C-alpha positions in Angstrom: 0.0 0.0 0.0 1.4 3.3 -1.0 -0.1 5.5 1.7 2.3 6.3 4.5 1.6 3.7 7.2 2.4 4.7 10.7 1.8 2.5 13.8 -1.2 3.7 15.9 1.0 3.9 19.0 3.2 6.5 17.3 0.4 8.9 16.5 -1.0 10.4 19.8 -2.2 13.2 17.6 -5.3 11.1 16.7 -6.2 10.6 20.3 -6.9 14.3 20.8 -10.4 14.8 22.2 -12.9 15.9 19.6 -15.5 17.2 22.0 -14.5 20.8 21.9 -15.2 23.1 18.9 -13.1 26.2 18.3 -15.5 29.0 17.4 -12.8 31.7 17.4 -12.3 31.4 13.6 -16.0 31.9 12.7 -16.4 34.5 10.1 -18.1 35.3 6.8 -17.1 34.7 3.2 -14.8 37.4 1.9 -13.8 38.5 -1.5 -10.2 39.7 -0.9 -7.5 39.4 1.7 -6.8 43.1 2.2 -9.0 46.0 3.1 -11.2 45.0 0.1 -12.8 42.2 2.1 -16.5 42.4 1.7 -18.6 40.1 4.0 -21.6 38.2 2.7 -24.0 36.0 4.5 -22.8 34.1 7.5 -22.8 30.3 7.4 -25.4 30.3 10.2 -27.3 27.1 9.8 -27.7 23.7 11.4 -27.3 20.5 9.5 -28.0 17.2 11.2 -28.4 19.2 14.4 -24.8 20.7 14.2 -23.8 24.3 13.6 -22.2 25.1 10.2 -19.4 27.5 10.5 -16.8 29.1 8.3 -13.1 29.2 9.4 -10.5 31.6 8.2 -6.8 30.9 8.0 -4.5 33.8 7.2 -0.7 34.1 7.0 1.7 37.0 7.4 1.6 37.8 3.7 -2.2 38.3 3.6 -3.0 35.0 1.9 -6.3 33.6 3.1 -7.9 30.2 3.0 -11.5 29.7 4.2 -12.9 26.3 5.1 -16.3 25.2 6.3 -17.0 22.2 8.5 -19.8 21.2 6.1 -18.0 18.8 3.9 -14.6 20.2 4.9 -15.0 22.4 1.9 -12.4 25.0 0.8 -14.6 28.0 0.3 -11.9 30.5 -0.7 -8.2 30.7 -1.5 -7.3 34.4 -1.8 -3.8 35.1 -3.2 -2.1 38.1 -5.0 -1.3 38.5 -8.6 1.9 40.0 -10.0 0.5 43.5 -9.2 -0.2 42.4 -5.6 -3.9 42.5 -6.2 -5.7 39.8 -4.2 -8.4 37.6 -5.6 -10.2 34.3 -4.9 -8.9 31.5 -7.1 -11.4 28.7 -6.3 -15.0 28.1 -7.2 -17.7 28.3 -4.6 -20.8 29.9 -3.3 -21.8 32.9 -1.1 -24.4 31.0 0.9 -24.4 27.7 2.7 -27.7 26.8 1.1 -26.1 27.0 -2.3 -23.5 24.5 -1.2 -26.3 22.2 -0.1 -28.4 22.6 -3.3 -25.6 23.2 -5.8 -22.4 21.5 -6.8 -21.5 19.9 -3.5 -18.0 18.9 -4.8 -16.8 22.5 -4.8 -13.7 22.4 -2.5 -14.9 19.3 -0.7 -13.2 16.5 1.1 -13.9 13.3 -0.8 -14.3 9.9 0.7 -14.3 7.2 1.5 -13.2 6.6 -2.0 -12.3 9.4 -4.4 -13.0 8.6 -8.1 -14.8 5.6 -9.6 -15.4 2.0 -8.6 -16.7 -0.2 -11.4 -20.3 -1.5 -11.0 -20.4 -0.2 -7.5 -18.7 -3.3 -6.2 -15.4 -4.6 -4.8 -14.2 -7.7 -3.1 -12.1 -7.7 0.1 -11.0 -10.8 1.9 -13.4 -13.0 -0.1 -16.5 -10.9 0.6 -18.2 -8.7 -2.0 -19.3 -5.2 -1.0 -22.0 -3.3 -2.8 -21.9 0.5 -3.0 -24.3 3.1 -4.4 -24.3 3.6 -8.1 -24.3 7.3 -8.5 -22.4 7.7 -11.7 -24.2 5.6 -14.3 -23.5 2.0 -13.3 -20.5 3.0 -11.2 -19.8 4.4 -7.8 -18.2 7.8 -7.6 -16.6 9.8 -4.8 -17.9 7.9 -1.9 -21.6 7.6 -2.9 -24.7 9.6 -2.2 -24.1 10.5 1.5 -20.4 10.9 1.1 -17.8 13.0 3.0 -18.6 16.1 1.0 -22.1 16.1 2.6 -21.0 15.3 6.1 -20.7 17.6 9.1 -17.1 17.5 10.2 -16.2 18.2 13.8 -13.6 20.9 14.5 -10.9 19.9 16.9 -9.3 22.7 18.9 -5.8 21.4 19.0 -4.1 24.5 17.7 -4.2 28.1 19.0 -2.9 29.9 16.0 -5.0 31.1 13.0 -3.0 29.1 10.4 -4.2 25.5 11.1 -7.6 23.8 11.2 -8.2 20.2 12.2 -11.4 18.4 11.2 -12.7 15.0 12.4 -15.3 12.6 11.0 -16.3 9.2 12.2 -17.6 7.1 9.3 -19.6 4.2 10.7 -19.3 0.6 9.6 -21.5 0.0 6.6 -21.8 3.7 5.7 -22.5 3.9 1.9 -21.7 0.2 1.9 -18.1 0.4 3.0 -16.9 -2.0 5.8 -15.3 -0.9 9.1 -15.6 2.1 11.3 -13.2 4.7 9.8 -11.9 7.4 12.0 -10.7 10.3 9.9 -8.7 13.5 10.6 -7.9 16.1 8.0 -5.6 19.0 8.9 -5.5 22.2 6.8 -2.4 24.3 7.4 -1.6 27.7 5.8 2.2 28.4 6.0 4.1 31.6 5.6 5.5 30.2 2.4 2.0 30.6 0.9 1.4 26.9 1.0 -2.0 25.3 1.7 -1.1 21.9 3.2 -3.7 19.2 3.5 -2.8 16.2 5.7 -5.1 13.2 5.8 -5.1 10.5 8.5 -7.4 7.5 9.0 -7.7 4.3 11.0 -10.1 1.4 10.9 -11.3 -1.4 13.1 -11.5 -3.9 10.2 -10.1 -4.1 6.7 -11.6 -1.5 4.3 -10.6 0.6 1.3 -9.7 4.3 1.6 -8.8 6.9 -1.1 -9.2 10.5 0.2 -8.8 13.7 -1.8 -9.9 17.3 -2.1 -12.0 18.5 -5.0 -11.1 22.2 -5.2 -11.7 23.8 -8.6 -9.0 26.4 -9.4 -8.8 29.3 -11.8 -5.7 31.4 -11.2 -7.1 34.3 -13.2 -9.8 34.7 -10.5 -12.5 37.4 -11.0 -14.9 36.3 -13.7 -13.4 32.8 -14.0 -12.8 32.7 -17.8 -12.0 29.4 -19.4 -8.6 28.1 -18.3 -7.4 27.4 -21.8 -4.5 29.9 -21.4 -3.3 28.4 -18.1 0.0 26.6 -18.7 0.2 23.2 -17.0 3.0 20.8 -16.4 2.4 17.4 -14.9 5.5 15.3 -14.2 4.2 12.1 -15.6 5.1 9.9 -18.6 1.9 7.8 -18.5 -1.8 8.1 -17.8 -4.5 5.6 -16.9 -6.4 4.7 -20.0 -10.2 4.3 -19.6 -13.3 2.9 -21.2 -16.1 5.3 -22.3 -17.5 5.3 -18.7 -14.1 6.4 -17.4 -13.4 3.1 -15.7 -9.8 2.1 -16.2 -8.8 -0.5 -18.8 -6.1 -1.6 -16.4 -3.4 -0.2 -18.6 -1.0 2.7 -18.4 -0.5 4.5 -21.7 2.4 6.8 -22.6 1.5 10.5 -22.8 4.1 11.1 -25.6 2.5 12.2 -28.9 -0.9 12.5 -27.4 -3.0 15.4 -26.0 -2.2 14.0 -22.5 1.4 15.2 -22.7 1.9 17.9 -20.1 5.5 16.8 -19.3 6.5 20.4 -20.1 4.5 23.5 -19.6 1.6 23.6 -22.2 -1.7 25.5 -22.4 -4.6 23.5 -21.0 -6.7 24.5 -24.0 -4.1 23.5 -26.7 -5.5 20.0 -27.2 -8.6 20.0 -25.0 -11.0 19.7 -28.0 -8.8 17.4 -30.1 -10.4 14.4 -31.8 -8.8 12.0 -29.3 -11.0 9.2 -27.9 -9.7 9.4 -24.4 -10.5 13.1 -24.2 -13.9 12.7 -25.8 -15.1 10.3 -23.2 -15.1 13.0 -20.6 -15.7 16.1 -22.8 -12.3 17.4 -21.8 -9.6 16.2 -19.4 -10.8 13.7 -16.8 -7.7 11.5 -16.6 -5.5 10.1 -13.9 -1.8 10.6 -14.4 0.9 8.2 -13.2 3.4 10.0 -10.9 5.8 7.1 -10.4 5.7 7.7 -6.6 5.9 4.1 -5.5 7.4 4.8 -2.1 5.0 7.5 -1.0 7.5 10.3 -0.7 6.4 14.0 -0.9 7.2 15.0 -4.5 6.4 18.0 -6.7 4.2 16.8 -9.5 2.7 19.8 -11.2 3.1 23.5 -12.0 0.3 25.8 -13.2 0.8 29.3 -14.5 -1.7 31.9 -15.6 0.1 34.3 -18.0 -2.3 37.2 -17.5 -2.4 37.4 -13.7 1.1 36.1 -13.1 -0.2 33.7 -10.5 1.6 30.3 -10.2 0.7 27.2 -8.3 3.2 24.4 -7.5 1.7 21.1 -6.3 3.2 18.3 -4.2 1.8 15.0 -3.0 2.7 11.7 -1.5 0.1 10.0 -3.7 0.9 7.8 -6.8 -1.6 9.6 -9.0 -3.4 12.8 -9.8 -6.8 13.3 -11.6 -6.8 16.2 -13.9 -10.4 17.4 -14.4 -11.3 20.5 -16.4 -14.8 21.2 -15.2 -16.4 19.6 -18.2 -19.8 19.6 -16.6 -20.0 23.3 -15.8 -23.0 24.8 -17.6 -23.0 28.5 -16.7 -24.7 28.3 -13.4 -23.8 31.2 -11.0 -21.4 30.9 -8.1 -19.8 33.5 -5.8 -20.9 37.1 -6.5 -23.1 35.8 -9.4 -20.1 34.8 -11.5 -21.1 32.2 -14.1 -19.1 29.0 -14.1 -18.9 28.0 -17.7 -17.5 24.8 -19.2 -13.8 24.5 -18.7 -13.6 27.6 -16.5 -11.7 25.8 -13.8 -9.5 22.7 -13.3 -9.0 20.2 -10.5 -5.8 18.4 -9.6 -7.1 15.6 -7.3 -4.3 13.7 -5.7 -5.3 10.1 -5.1 -4.8 6.4 -5.9 -6.1 5.4 -9.3 -9.8 4.9 -10.2 -11.2 1.4 -9.5 -8.0 0.3 -7.7 -9.9 -2.3 -5.5 -10.8 -4.2 -8.7 -7.4 -3.8 -10.4 -4.8 -6.1 -8.7 -2.0 -4.5 -10.7 -2.8 -1.0 -9.3 -1.3 0.1 -6.0 -3.5 -1.1 -3.1 -6.1 1.1 -1.4 -6.7 -1.4 1.4 -6.4 -0.2 5.0 -6.2 -2.7 7.9 -6.6 -2.2 11.7 -2.8 -2.5 12.1 -2.1 0.4 9.8 -2.7 4.1 9.6 -3.6 6.0 6.4 -1.6 9.1 6.0 -1.2 11.2 2.9 -0.2 14.8 2.2 -1.0 17.3 -0.6 0.4 20.8 -0.9 -0.7 23.7 -3.1 2.0 26.5 -3.1 1.2 29.9 -4.5 3.5 32.6 -5.9 3.9 34.9 -8.9 6.1 35.1 -11.9 
């Protein structure tokens, strides 16, 4: 298994009491990190009898990350452009009701299993488990009542305003998955303009786990134009080939001489509409790239640049793969401040194990046992050029 495995006894961090909620960070959604911050409606609502709140992390350079305990969603990432003008670079909504009724994947924590599982089934230790089919005949992103819809508990284990720890206890049988799964996710905002996401999980019986975050980025900010001019590099020589329903064939194909080749900086829009079967299956990029990270080390795997704003994002992970998704389903529905999110007006870099890994014995394992701990890290670092 490629996740970092740490014996339970070495991680007293996970034994922190989760009964106290830190309300000191509660705030409202903001548009900018300087004096231009304009508050909109509070996230004052109860879901499943629990208070929804919005938490603000801010570093010494004025970078801001805002996260809600509803789905652990990243609501805002506010960073400067080359002229030191701050803007929000992730999709989202101004009101909590819009998160409930709209695209609930915006900025969300995804689990128990990010991406697809064929036919909503997998076998583990000789037993077949049946999951919800919420993507045609397949299971996607943890099912109907998945982690992006859950109320996460805020753990007050840090006193500064640059770290937020969330906890969720997923009961045995939830969405069809075996085992009680105890999950912690730590969001940290460093003074290097890094948003660090650390994931931890333990189980009381064998299960499968593949956690990720589903933030949609557009480094141009403002009106979120199509990301065709964004220049992307993914340090990968292969990608996971799929069938029309985006379930893997079980094969890794070379990116060379295909529209999947982002081995050097290339505009996202250069080949996005090419007559290439693997692209046409998803209506744009919806592919998992092979990062050759077999030992689970923290590696830089991607760089994204927006020539107009001068914003740049460097991405690191301990995961073996990353799913590039170019918002192929966006249809012009409004988000924050009424901005319309049109097709291809954002991109995701979802660090994870490969789709359908539980049914692909040649893929890295996603099995977690009671003797192990799931730990994985993803970092988004922002700067300008």
